[in-house]
mmCIF file of the C-alpha atoms, coordinates in Angstrom:
data_MODEL
# 
_entry.id   MODEL 
# 
loop_
_atom_site.group_PDB 
_atom_site.id 
_atom_site.type_symbol 
_atom_site.label_atom_id 
_atom_site.label_alt_id 
_atom_site.label_comp_id 
_atom_site.label_asym_id 
_atom_site.label_entity_id 
_atom_site.label_seq_id 
_atom_site.pdbx_PDB_ins_code 
_atom_site.Cartn_x 
_atom_site.Cartn_y 
_atom_site.Cartn_z 
_atom_site.occupancy 
_atom_site.B_iso_or_equiv 
_atom_site.pdbx_formal_charge 
_atom_site.auth_seq_id 
_atom_site.auth_comp_id 
_atom_site.auth_asym_id 
_atom_site.auth_atom_id 
_atom_site.pdbx_PDB_model_num 
ATOM 1   C CA . MET A 1 1   ? -29.699 21.410  27.037 1.00 0.00 ? 1   MET A CA 1 
ATOM 2   C CA . THR A 1 2   ? -26.709 19.606  25.198 1.00 0.00 ? 2   THR A CA 1 
ATOM 3   C CA . SER A 1 3   ? -25.699 21.207  22.192 1.00 0.00 ? 3   SER A CA 1 
ATOM 4   C CA . ILE A 1 4   ? -23.676 18.790  19.382 1.00 0.00 ? 4   ILE A CA 1 
ATOM 5   C CA . LEU A 1 5   ? -21.203 20.309  17.064 1.00 0.00 ? 5   LEU A CA 1 
ATOM 6   C CA . LYS A 1 6   ? -20.254 17.567  13.819 1.00 0.00 ? 6   LYS A CA 1 
ATOM 7   C CA . VAL A 1 7   ? -17.747 18.649  11.476 1.00 0.00 ? 7   VAL A CA 1 
ATOM 8   C CA . SER A 1 8   ? -15.967 16.276  8.500  1.00 0.00 ? 8   SER A CA 1 
ATOM 9   C CA . GLU A 1 9   ? -12.800 17.868  9.154  1.00 0.00 ? 9   GLU A CA 1 
ATOM 10  C CA . ILE A 1 10  ? -10.772 20.563  11.557 1.00 0.00 ? 10  ILE A CA 1 
ATOM 11  C CA . GLN A 1 11  ? -8.290  22.598  9.517  1.00 0.00 ? 11  GLN A CA 1 
ATOM 12  C CA . PRO A 1 12  ? -5.355  23.760  11.943 1.00 0.00 ? 12  PRO A CA 1 
ATOM 13  C CA . THR A 1 13  ? -4.932  27.573  12.198 1.00 0.00 ? 13  THR A CA 1 
ATOM 14  C CA . THR A 1 14  ? -2.062  29.115  9.924  1.00 0.00 ? 14  THR A CA 1 
ATOM 15  C CA . THR A 1 15  ? -0.124  32.401  10.080 1.00 0.00 ? 15  THR A CA 1 
ATOM 16  C CA . GLY A 1 16  ? 1.576   32.871  6.692  1.00 0.00 ? 16  GLY A CA 1 
ATOM 17  C CA . ASN A 1 17  ? 2.852   29.775  5.137  1.00 0.00 ? 17  ASN A CA 1 
ATOM 18  C CA . LEU A 1 18  ? 3.104   28.029  8.571  1.00 0.00 ? 18  LEU A CA 1 
ATOM 19  C CA . ILE A 1 19  ? 0.878   25.141  9.665  1.00 0.00 ? 19  ILE A CA 1 
ATOM 20  C CA . GLN A 1 20  ? 0.610   24.053  12.905 1.00 0.00 ? 20  GLN A CA 1 
ATOM 21  C CA . LEU A 1 21  ? 1.499   20.175  13.458 1.00 0.00 ? 21  LEU A CA 1 
ATOM 22  C CA . PRO A 1 22  ? -0.544  17.989  15.844 1.00 0.00 ? 22  PRO A CA 1 
ATOM 23  C CA . THR A 1 23  ? 1.644   17.408  19.104 1.00 0.00 ? 23  THR A CA 1 
ATOM 24  C CA . VAL A 1 24  ? -0.005  14.026  19.626 1.00 0.00 ? 24  VAL A CA 1 
ATOM 25  C CA . PRO A 1 25  ? 0.900   11.319  16.765 1.00 0.00 ? 25  PRO A CA 1 
ATOM 26  C CA . PHE A 1 26  ? -2.261  9.054   15.421 1.00 0.00 ? 26  PHE A CA 1 
ATOM 27  C CA . VAL A 1 27  ? 0.118   6.260   15.814 1.00 0.00 ? 27  VAL A CA 1 
ATOM 28  C CA . HIS A 1 28  ? 3.186   5.364   17.436 1.00 0.00 ? 28  HIS A CA 1 
ATOM 29  C CA . ILE A 1 29  ? 4.291   1.958   17.190 1.00 0.00 ? 29  ILE A CA 1 
ATOM 30  C CA . TYR A 1 30  ? 7.989   0.291   18.040 1.00 0.00 ? 30  TYR A CA 1 
ATOM 31  C CA . GLY A 1 31  ? 9.793   -2.800  18.409 1.00 0.00 ? 31  GLY A CA 1 
ATOM 32  C CA . ALA A 1 32  ? 9.971   -3.721  22.169 1.00 0.00 ? 32  ALA A CA 1 
ATOM 33  C CA . SER A 1 33  ? 12.987  -6.023  22.417 1.00 0.00 ? 33  SER A CA 1 
ATOM 34  C CA . THR A 1 34  ? 16.375  -6.457  20.360 1.00 0.00 ? 34  THR A CA 1 
ATOM 35  C CA . GLN A 1 35  ? 16.303  -7.305  16.626 1.00 0.00 ? 35  GLN A CA 1 
ATOM 36  C CA . THR A 1 36  ? 19.331  -9.468  15.948 1.00 0.00 ? 36  THR A CA 1 
ATOM 37  C CA . GLY A 1 37  ? 20.686  -11.261 13.096 1.00 0.00 ? 37  GLY A CA 1 
ATOM 38  C CA . VAL A 1 38  ? 20.460  -8.427  10.478 1.00 0.00 ? 38  VAL A CA 1 
ATOM 39  C CA . ALA A 1 39  ? 22.081  -9.700  7.897  1.00 0.00 ? 39  ALA A CA 1 
ATOM 40  C CA . ASN A 1 40  ? 25.075  -8.068  5.740  1.00 0.00 ? 40  ASN A CA 1 
ATOM 41  C CA . ALA A 1 41  ? 23.985  -6.210  2.591  1.00 0.00 ? 41  ALA A CA 1 
ATOM 42  C CA . THR A 1 42  ? 20.186  -7.121  2.898  1.00 0.00 ? 42  THR A CA 1 
ATOM 43  C CA . THR A 1 43  ? 17.339  -4.947  3.298  1.00 0.00 ? 43  THR A CA 1 
ATOM 44  C CA . THR A 1 44  ? 15.317  -6.284  6.525  1.00 0.00 ? 44  THR A CA 1 
ATOM 45  C CA . VAL A 1 45  ? 11.710  -5.189  7.587  1.00 0.00 ? 45  VAL A CA 1 
ATOM 46  C CA . ALA A 1 46  ? 12.350  -3.585  11.004 1.00 0.00 ? 46  ALA A CA 1 
ATOM 47  C CA . VAL A 1 47  ? 10.314  -5.543  13.536 1.00 0.00 ? 47  VAL A CA 1 
ATOM 48  C CA . ILE A 1 48  ? 7.770   -3.021  14.719 1.00 0.00 ? 48  ILE A CA 1 
ATOM 49  C CA . ASP A 1 49  ? 5.856   -5.169  17.296 1.00 0.00 ? 49  ASP A CA 1 
ATOM 50  C CA . THR A 1 50  ? 4.214   -2.780  20.137 1.00 0.00 ? 50  THR A CA 1 
ATOM 51  C CA . VAL A 1 51  ? 1.964   -0.111  20.259 1.00 0.00 ? 51  VAL A CA 1 
ATOM 52  C CA . PHE A 1 52  ? 2.710   3.080   22.382 1.00 0.00 ? 52  PHE A CA 1 
ATOM 53  C CA . VAL A 1 53  ? -0.230  5.234   20.833 1.00 0.00 ? 53  VAL A CA 1 
ATOM 54  C CA . ASP A 1 54  ? -2.989  4.454   18.572 1.00 0.00 ? 54  ASP A CA 1 
ATOM 55  C CA . THR A 1 55  ? -5.823  6.902   18.615 1.00 0.00 ? 55  THR A CA 1 
ATOM 56  C CA . HIS A 1 56  ? -7.256  5.953   15.313 1.00 0.00 ? 56  HIS A CA 1 
ATOM 57  C CA . GLY A 1 57  ? -6.619  2.184   14.585 1.00 0.00 ? 57  GLY A CA 1 
ATOM 58  C CA . LEU A 1 58  ? -3.547  2.728   12.032 1.00 0.00 ? 58  LEU A CA 1 
ATOM 59  C CA . ALA A 1 59  ? -1.295  -0.081  14.157 1.00 0.00 ? 59  ALA A CA 1 
ATOM 60  C CA . ASP A 1 60  ? -0.793  -3.223  12.392 1.00 0.00 ? 60  ASP A CA 1 
ATOM 61  C CA . VAL A 1 61  ? 2.048   -4.653  14.909 1.00 0.00 ? 61  VAL A CA 1 
ATOM 62  C CA . ALA A 1 62  ? 1.226   -8.433  13.515 1.00 0.00 ? 62  ALA A CA 1 
ATOM 63  C CA . ASN A 1 63  ? 2.764   -7.229  10.103 1.00 0.00 ? 63  ASN A CA 1 
ATOM 64  C CA . ASN A 1 64  ? 5.221   -4.785  11.414 1.00 0.00 ? 64  ASN A CA 1 
ATOM 65  C CA . ARG A 1 65  ? 3.437   -1.631  9.824  1.00 0.00 ? 65  ARG A CA 1 
ATOM 66  C CA . ILE A 1 66  ? 0.776   1.172   9.807  1.00 0.00 ? 66  ILE A CA 1 
ATOM 67  C CA . LYS A 1 67  ? -2.310  0.693   7.720  1.00 0.00 ? 67  LYS A CA 1 
ATOM 68  C CA . ILE A 1 68  ? -4.704  3.452   6.851  1.00 0.00 ? 68  ILE A CA 1 
ATOM 69  C CA . PRO A 1 69  ? -8.122  2.521   7.841  1.00 0.00 ? 69  PRO A CA 1 
ATOM 70  C CA . THR A 1 70  ? -11.195 3.429   6.265  1.00 0.00 ? 70  THR A CA 1 
ATOM 71  C CA . GLY A 1 71  ? -12.063 7.352   6.099  1.00 0.00 ? 71  GLY A CA 1 
ATOM 72  C CA . LEU A 1 72  ? -8.722  8.026   7.050  1.00 0.00 ? 72  LEU A CA 1 
ATOM 73  C CA . ALA A 1 73  ? -6.682  8.782   3.930  1.00 0.00 ? 73  ALA A CA 1 
ATOM 74  C CA . GLY A 1 74  ? -5.160  12.026  3.979  1.00 0.00 ? 74  GLY A CA 1 
ATOM 75  C CA . TYR A 1 75  ? -1.874  13.402  4.197  1.00 0.00 ? 75  TYR A CA 1 
ATOM 76  C CA . TYR A 1 76  ? 0.535   11.999  6.771  1.00 0.00 ? 76  TYR A CA 1 
ATOM 77  C CA . TRP A 1 77  ? 3.827   13.079  8.060  1.00 0.00 ? 77  TRP A CA 1 
ATOM 78  C CA . ILE A 1 78  ? 5.573   9.733   8.898  1.00 0.00 ? 78  ILE A CA 1 
ATOM 79  C CA . LYS A 1 79  ? 8.835   9.274   10.833 1.00 0.00 ? 79  LYS A CA 1 
ATOM 80  C CA . ALA A 1 80  ? 10.859  6.107   11.563 1.00 0.00 ? 80  ALA A CA 1 
ATOM 81  C CA . GLY A 1 81  ? 14.254  5.388   13.211 1.00 0.00 ? 81  GLY A CA 1 
ATOM 82  C CA . SER A 1 82  ? 16.429  2.646   14.296 1.00 0.00 ? 82  SER A CA 1 
ATOM 83  C CA . ARG A 1 83  ? 19.439  2.192   16.724 1.00 0.00 ? 83  ARG A CA 1 
ATOM 84  C CA . GLN A 1 84  ? 22.315  -0.079  15.947 1.00 0.00 ? 84  GLN A CA 1 
ATOM 85  C CA . ASP A 1 85  ? 24.882  -1.701  18.324 1.00 0.00 ? 85  ASP A CA 1 
ATOM 86  C CA . TRP A 1 86  ? 28.134  -0.454  16.548 1.00 0.00 ? 86  TRP A CA 1 
ATOM 87  C CA . ILE A 1 87  ? 28.939  0.775   13.128 1.00 0.00 ? 87  ILE A CA 1 
ATOM 88  C CA . SER A 1 88  ? 32.397  0.437   12.565 1.00 0.00 ? 88  SER A CA 1 
ATOM 89  C CA . THR A 1 89  ? 35.053  1.199   9.704  1.00 0.00 ? 89  THR A CA 1 
ATOM 90  C CA . ARG A 1 90  ? 33.554  1.527   6.172  1.00 0.00 ? 90  ARG A CA 1 
ATOM 91  C CA . ASP A 1 91  ? 30.048  0.271   7.801  1.00 0.00 ? 91  ASP A CA 1 
ATOM 92  C CA . MET A 1 92  ? 26.952  1.734   6.199  1.00 0.00 ? 92  MET A CA 1 
ATOM 93  C CA . LEU A 1 93  ? 23.612  1.975   8.164  1.00 0.00 ? 93  LEU A CA 1 
ATOM 94  C CA . THR A 1 94  ? 20.492  2.869   6.647  1.00 0.00 ? 94  THR A CA 1 
ATOM 95  C CA . ILE A 1 95  ? 16.937  3.093   7.835  1.00 0.00 ? 95  ILE A CA 1 
ATOM 96  C CA . GLY A 1 96  ? 14.085  3.498   5.407  1.00 0.00 ? 96  GLY A CA 1 
ATOM 97  C CA . ILE A 1 97  ? 10.380  4.084   5.048  1.00 0.00 ? 97  ILE A CA 1 
ATOM 98  C CA . GLY A 1 98  ? 7.928   3.563   2.281  1.00 0.00 ? 98  GLY A CA 1 
ATOM 99  C CA . PRO A 1 99  ? 4.860   1.568   1.168  1.00 0.00 ? 99  PRO A CA 1 
ATOM 100 C CA . ASP A 1 100 ? 5.244   -2.228  1.389  1.00 0.00 ? 100 ASP A CA 1 
ATOM 101 C CA . SER A 1 101 ? 5.648   -2.893  -2.026 1.00 0.00 ? 101 SER A CA 1 
ATOM 102 C CA . GLN A 1 102 ? 8.300   -0.282  -3.048 1.00 0.00 ? 102 GLN A CA 1 
ATOM 103 C CA . PRO A 1 103 ? 11.988  0.073   -2.055 1.00 0.00 ? 103 PRO A CA 1 
ATOM 104 C CA . PHE A 1 104 ? 12.928  2.876   0.346  1.00 0.00 ? 104 PHE A CA 1 
ATOM 105 C CA . GLU A 1 105 ? 10.781  6.445   -0.506 1.00 0.00 ? 105 GLU A CA 1 
ATOM 106 C CA . TRP A 1 106 ? 12.715  8.299   2.011  1.00 0.00 ? 106 TRP A CA 1 
ATOM 107 C CA . PHE A 1 107 ? 15.783  7.166   3.817  1.00 0.00 ? 107 PHE A CA 1 
ATOM 108 C CA . THR A 1 108 ? 18.897  8.403   6.144  1.00 0.00 ? 108 THR A CA 1 
ATOM 109 C CA . GLU A 1 109 ? 22.050  6.610   5.909  1.00 0.00 ? 109 GLU A CA 1 
ATOM 110 C CA . ILE A 1 110 ? 25.530  7.091   7.822  1.00 0.00 ? 110 ILE A CA 1 
ATOM 111 C CA . ASN A 1 111 ? 28.829  5.898   6.638  1.00 0.00 ? 111 ASN A CA 1 
ATOM 112 C CA . ALA A 1 112 ? 31.733  5.181   8.628  1.00 0.00 ? 112 ALA A CA 1 
ATOM 113 C CA . ASN A 1 113 ? 34.731  6.745   7.720  1.00 0.00 ? 113 ASN A CA 1 
ATOM 114 C CA . SER A 1 114 ? 38.089  4.790   7.545  1.00 0.00 ? 114 SER A CA 1 
ATOM 115 C CA . ASN A 1 115 ? 39.396  5.823   10.809 1.00 0.00 ? 115 ASN A CA 1 
ATOM 116 C CA . GLU A 1 116 ? 36.525  6.238   13.357 1.00 0.00 ? 116 GLU A CA 1 
ATOM 117 C CA . ASN A 1 117 ? 34.015  3.556   15.135 1.00 0.00 ? 117 ASN A CA 1 
ATOM 118 C CA . TYR A 1 118 ? 30.733  4.747   16.255 1.00 0.00 ? 118 TYR A CA 1 
ATOM 119 C CA . ARG A 1 119 ? 28.944  3.536   19.158 1.00 0.00 ? 119 ARG A CA 1 
ATOM 120 C CA . TYR A 1 120 ? 24.949  2.914   19.502 1.00 0.00 ? 120 TYR A CA 1 
ATOM 121 C CA . PRO A 1 121 ? 24.495  5.227   15.958 1.00 0.00 ? 121 PRO A CA 1 
ATOM 122 C CA . THR A 1 122 ? 20.683  6.473   15.794 1.00 0.00 ? 122 THR A CA 1 
ATOM 123 C CA . LEU A 1 123 ? 19.027  7.421   12.567 1.00 0.00 ? 123 LEU A CA 1 
ATOM 124 C CA . HIS A 1 124 ? 15.443  9.036   11.807 1.00 0.00 ? 124 HIS A CA 1 
ATOM 125 C CA . CYS A 1 125 ? 13.833  9.540   8.667  1.00 0.00 ? 125 CYS A CA 1 
ATOM 126 C CA . ASP A 1 126 ? 10.723  11.387  7.776  1.00 0.00 ? 126 ASP A CA 1 
ATOM 127 C CA . GLY A 1 127 ? 8.467   12.485  4.933  1.00 0.00 ? 127 GLY A CA 1 
ATOM 128 C CA . VAL A 1 128 ? 5.082   13.685  3.900  1.00 0.00 ? 128 VAL A CA 1 
ATOM 129 C CA . ARG A 1 129 ? 3.067   11.564  1.845  1.00 0.00 ? 129 ARG A CA 1 
ATOM 130 C CA . TYR A 1 130 ? -0.983  11.441  0.805  1.00 0.00 ? 130 TYR A CA 1 
ATOM 131 C CA . LEU A 1 131 ? -1.952  7.883   1.684  1.00 0.00 ? 131 LEU A CA 1 
ATOM 132 C CA . ASN A 1 132 ? -4.888  5.995   0.867  1.00 0.00 ? 132 ASN A CA 1 
ATOM 133 C CA . GLU A 1 133 ? -7.357  3.981   2.669  1.00 0.00 ? 133 GLU A CA 1 
ATOM 134 C CA . GLY A 1 134 ? -5.731  0.363   2.523  1.00 0.00 ? 134 GLY A CA 1 
ATOM 135 C CA . ASP A 1 135 ? -2.180  1.892   2.403  1.00 0.00 ? 135 ASP A CA 1 
ATOM 136 C CA . THR A 1 136 ? 0.423   0.250   4.529  1.00 0.00 ? 136 THR A CA 1 
ATOM 137 C CA . VAL A 1 137 ? 3.812   1.665   5.543  1.00 0.00 ? 137 VAL A CA 1 
ATOM 138 C CA . ILE A 1 138 ? 6.792   -0.210  6.844  1.00 0.00 ? 138 ILE A CA 1 
ATOM 139 C CA . ALA A 1 139 ? 10.478  0.485   8.078  1.00 0.00 ? 139 ALA A CA 1 
ATOM 140 C CA . LYS A 1 140 ? 13.070  -1.020  6.604  1.00 0.00 ? 140 LYS A CA 1 
ATOM 141 C CA . ILE A 1 141 ? 16.843  -1.501  7.741  1.00 0.00 ? 141 ILE A CA 1 
ATOM 142 C CA . TYR A 1 142 ? 20.135  -2.229  5.872  1.00 0.00 ? 142 TYR A CA 1 
ATOM 143 C CA . GLN A 1 143 ? 23.725  -2.218  6.779  1.00 0.00 ? 143 GLN A CA 1 
ATOM 144 C CA . THR A 1 144 ? 26.829  -3.292  5.271  1.00 0.00 ? 144 THR A CA 1 
ATOM 145 C CA . SER A 1 145 ? 29.595  -4.750  7.114  1.00 0.00 ? 145 SER A CA 1 
ATOM 146 C CA . THR A 1 146 ? 31.196  -8.281  7.483  1.00 0.00 ? 146 THR A CA 1 
ATOM 147 C CA . ALA A 1 147 ? 28.715  -9.415  9.980  1.00 0.00 ? 147 ALA A CA 1 
ATOM 148 C CA . THR A 1 148 ? 25.104  -9.493  11.211 1.00 0.00 ? 148 THR A CA 1 
ATOM 149 C CA . LYS A 1 149 ? 24.120  -6.544  13.338 1.00 0.00 ? 149 LYS A CA 1 
ATOM 150 C CA . THR A 1 150 ? 21.958  -6.078  16.258 1.00 0.00 ? 150 THR A CA 1 
ATOM 151 C CA . TYR A 1 151 ? 19.450  -2.906  16.519 1.00 0.00 ? 151 TYR A CA 1 
ATOM 152 C CA . TYR A 1 152 ? 18.106  -2.105  19.871 1.00 0.00 ? 152 TYR A CA 1 
ATOM 153 C CA . GLY A 1 153 ? 14.131  -1.942  20.419 1.00 0.00 ? 153 GLY A CA 1 
ATOM 154 C CA . GLY A 1 154 ? 12.458  0.959   22.355 1.00 0.00 ? 154 GLY A CA 1 
ATOM 155 C CA . GLN A 1 155 ? 9.612   3.599   21.812 1.00 0.00 ? 155 GLN A CA 1 
ATOM 156 C CA . SER A 1 156 ? 12.981  5.875   20.579 1.00 0.00 ? 156 SER A CA 1 
ATOM 157 C CA . SER A 1 157 ? 15.159  3.254   19.304 1.00 0.00 ? 157 SER A CA 1 
ATOM 158 C CA . ARG A 1 158 ? 13.216  1.766   16.483 1.00 0.00 ? 158 ARG A CA 1 
ATOM 159 C CA . PHE A 1 159 ? 10.051  2.819   15.913 1.00 0.00 ? 159 PHE A CA 1 
ATOM 160 C CA . ILE A 1 160 ? 7.479   4.403   13.293 1.00 0.00 ? 160 ILE A CA 1 
ATOM 161 C CA . MET A 1 161 ? 5.230   7.415   14.149 1.00 0.00 ? 161 MET A CA 1 
ATOM 162 C CA . ALA A 1 162 ? 2.758   8.953   11.811 1.00 0.00 ? 162 ALA A CA 1 
ATOM 163 C CA . TYR A 1 163 ? 0.659   12.481  12.390 1.00 0.00 ? 163 TYR A CA 1 
ATOM 164 C CA . ARG A 1 164 ? -2.065  13.145  9.992  1.00 0.00 ? 164 ARG A CA 1 
ATOM 165 C CA . ILE A 1 165 ? -1.602  16.544  8.756  1.00 0.00 ? 165 ILE A CA 1 
ATOM 166 C CA . GLY A 1 166 ? -4.539  17.170  6.149  1.00 0.00 ? 166 GLY A CA 1 
ATOM 167 C CA . GLY A 1 167 ? -7.506  15.497  4.106  1.00 0.00 ? 167 GLY A CA 1 
# 
């Protein structure tokens, strides 16, 4: 005899004020190759063109983003990252994520001081947001220098990950 259990949602167990986060993201997409020619003082959409994990159909790599499908609106913990080839004196590097139609909703930035050069800086930013069906999230990069910059590709070098943490 086979039993079938149908539920609309499974809530994580809690202890005190803590919630247990999922260990596998709903989606993890990344830029597989190097993104070159990111212009000075220009906000640029990060090229995110490869699927690593997509358990629920959120990946929209043709448009460098995730998109919330029908039936999966809810709270998401979203994380993005980028890795640049070089940040030199007085350069600024920013990674930001948010809806397509808005500027950075969450961001992280690093500023090089006047005496230091940094090789291969990696930035991560994250946030929690309620996303409705059809909402999209992209990663955007921004840098200030006197030249164009290169951003490296790879699963942990230029990416977006999303975990659904509640309905």
